[in-house]
N, C-alpha and C positions, 0 to 999 in steps of 0.2 A: 423601418427598424434596421439597426446595424448589429450584426452578430460579432461578439468579442470572445476571444479565447484568452484565458489567463492561467499562468502557472503560479501556484500558491504553495507555501510551506506553513505548517502549523505544529505547535506543541499540543498534543492531544490530551495531556494530563488532566486538565480540568473540564474536558468536554465529554458529553454522553454520546460520543460518536460524531460522524459527519452529518448524517441526515436529520432534518428537522423532526422533532418529536414534541408532543404536548408536554408542557411544564418541564422541559429539559433544556439545558444549555448546550447548544450544538454549533459546529463550525458553519454549517449552511445558514442557520438562523442569523448568526452574527454578520456574515457577509451580505445577506439579503437585507438586513437592517441598514447597513451602510449604503447599499445601492438605492434603497428606498429614499434615504435622506438626500442622496445626490440627485435623485430623479423627482424632486418636488413632491415627496411623500407618495409617489405612485409605486406599487409593488413590482418587483422584478424577481423572477425565479432563476436560480442557477442550476446547472446540470453538471455533475462531476464525472470523471472517468470511472469512478467506482466509489462505493461507500466504505468508510473505515469505522471500526468499532470504538467504543469508549476506551480511552487511554492510548490508542494507536496514533502514531505520528506520521507526518508527511514532509518530505523535502521537495517533492516534485509532483504534487497533485495537479491535475488539469481540470478546469471548469470552462463551460461556455454559458453565455447569456445574451439575450437580445436587449438592446438599448435604443430609445427613441431617436437619438441623433448621434452622428459621428463626433467624437471628441479627439483632441490631440492625445495620442496613445500614452506618452510618458506622463503628461499631466494627469490623465485619467488614472493611470497606475498609481501615481503618487498620492492622489486623493483617496483611493481605496486603501492603499497601504497605511496611510497615516490615520485614517478614521476607523479602521477595524481595530480590535483589541491587540495589545502588544504581542500576544502569542500567536498571531496570524500575520504572515508576511505575503504581500503580492509581489512576486519576483519579476514577472513580465506580463504584458498585456498587449494584444494586437487585434485588429479587425481581421475576420476570416470570412470564407465563403458562406453564403446563407445556408448551405446544407451541411456544414461541418457539425459533427456531434462528438463531444468529448468522450462519451462512452462507446458508442457503436463504431466509431472510426479508429479506435485505438488498436494498434497491431502488436504491441509489445509492452510489457510492464516489468519493472525490476523492483524487487523488495529486498530489504536488508533486515536481519534480525540479530540483535546483540544480546549476548549472555555474559554476565559477570560471573567468573569462576574463581575469583579471589577469596582468600581466607585471611582475615575475617571479611565479612561483607562490607562493601563501601557504601555508606548511607547516601552519598552524593550522586550515586548512579541509580537510585531506587526507582525513579520515574522514567528512566531512559534505557535501562537494561533489565532483563529478568535475571534472577539469581539461581545458580545451580551449584550447590556446595559438594556434590558427590563426585567420586572418581570417574574419569572419562578416558576411554581409549579413542583418541581423536583420529588416529589413522583408520580405525575401523569405521568410524562415522564418515570419513571422507570416501572410503570405498563404497559404503552403502549409498551415499548420495549420488554416485554415478548411475545407479539403477533408475533414477528419476528422469534421466535425460531421454529425449525423444517424445513420441506421441503415445499417450496412454489414456485409458479411462481412469480418472482419479476419484471415482465414487467413494473409495475407501478412505480418502483424505478430505472428505467434505463433511462439514457439520450438519446435523439435522436442522431443518428450517429453510433449506435452500429450495427455491422454486424452479431452479434451472434443470431442464431435462437432459440436455446433452452435456455430459461431464467429461468429454474428451478435451484434453489440452496438450500443448506441446511445450516442453521445457528445454530451453537452449543452454542454460547454465545453472548448475547446482553445485556450489562449493562451500567449503568451511575454512576460514582462516583463523589461525591461532596467534593472537597478539600477546606474546608472553610478557612484554614490558607492562602492559596495562591489565594483564590477567583477564582477558576477554576472548570470547569466540565471536566471530562475525560469520553469519550464514548469508549467502547471496543466492537469490533465486531470480532467474530471468526467463520469461516465457510469453506465449501469445495470450495468456489469460490465466486467472486463478479463481478457484471456487471459494465458497463461503468458508472462512477460517482455514483455508487449505494450507497457507504458509505456516500458521501456528501449529497445525497438526503434523506437518512435515518436521518441524523443529522438535516437537514433543516426541515424535517417533525416533528421530536420530539421536536425541539425548538418551532415550531408553536403550537404544542399541549400544551407544557408547558406554553406558553404565552396566552392560551385560544383562539387562532385564528383558531384552528382546533379541532374538537371533539376527545376525547380520543380513540374512537373506529375506527377512520379513517384508521389506519394501517390495522386492520382486514378487513375492508371493501375494501380497496385498493387491498389487496392480493386476495380477492375473486372475485373482478370485473375487475382487471387489468386496473383500471381507473387512469391515471396519474393526473387528476384534483383533486383527493382526497388527494394527497400528497403535501408536502411543496417544497420550492425552493431548489436549489443546494447550499449547504453551501460553503463558501470560501475555496480555496485550502490550505492556509497556516496552517490550524489546523490539516491537515491529515498526518499520518505517517504509512507507511507499516512496521510493526514491526517484522513479523516472517513468514516464509514459511516452511512447513513440507513436508517430502517425505517418501514414503514407503522404507523399508530397501533394498529390492532387486533392487530398481531403484536409490538409493542414492549414493552408493559407493561400492568399491571393498571389503573393510575390516571392515566397520562399522556394528555393530549389529543393530544400529538404528541411523538415521540421523534426527535431529530436529534442523533446522537452523533458 
């Protein structure tokens, strides 16, 4: 068996998330359906760097899978790319070490979250940004976002339903850009890992702070007390994008000096 690593992008609008579910249209099921077809109808399971929810997008999701024989990488990528649905793209594909794991060997992830703040609402953005029509103090939000930097227990920013016990994560970058021309906000979060719906709760909290419905210091207080009631709601899924997943050199591939996907 040859282990392959692939970087994929997908428009999550019409999917019930990444992970295979009974009687649901998912990204994983569509990719595995294509791999099965390429493998003489023998099933192949893919393993992602992490699952995304219904409506969430990816520009740099990473998967790995084992295939019975080695194939020329670009031809294999092209076959996957052209035979999966048009809202899934296979950006790159390469053979990797047999012990590479897309999830467990990831050392850093970057998420973007886009918010349409224009008036009136732009209907062409409805699947790719969330909409927030209320007044915002963007400078206050930017100050509050700095409290996320560093290593903290993010229990207060994790949705119920998570089976993860250790909720300590390190955030390297947390910033908000205001695109005045397009009337959008771009939230950028980069860290060594993220909890279940964590990014969407961070955005929901910062929007509430910007709208003066939560105090600016609530992020700091929530991190200290692990009190979910101090944070905001879970923002809508359509504004969220998994942009990038990074790996250490020794885990990423056989020939690369560095893999940053």
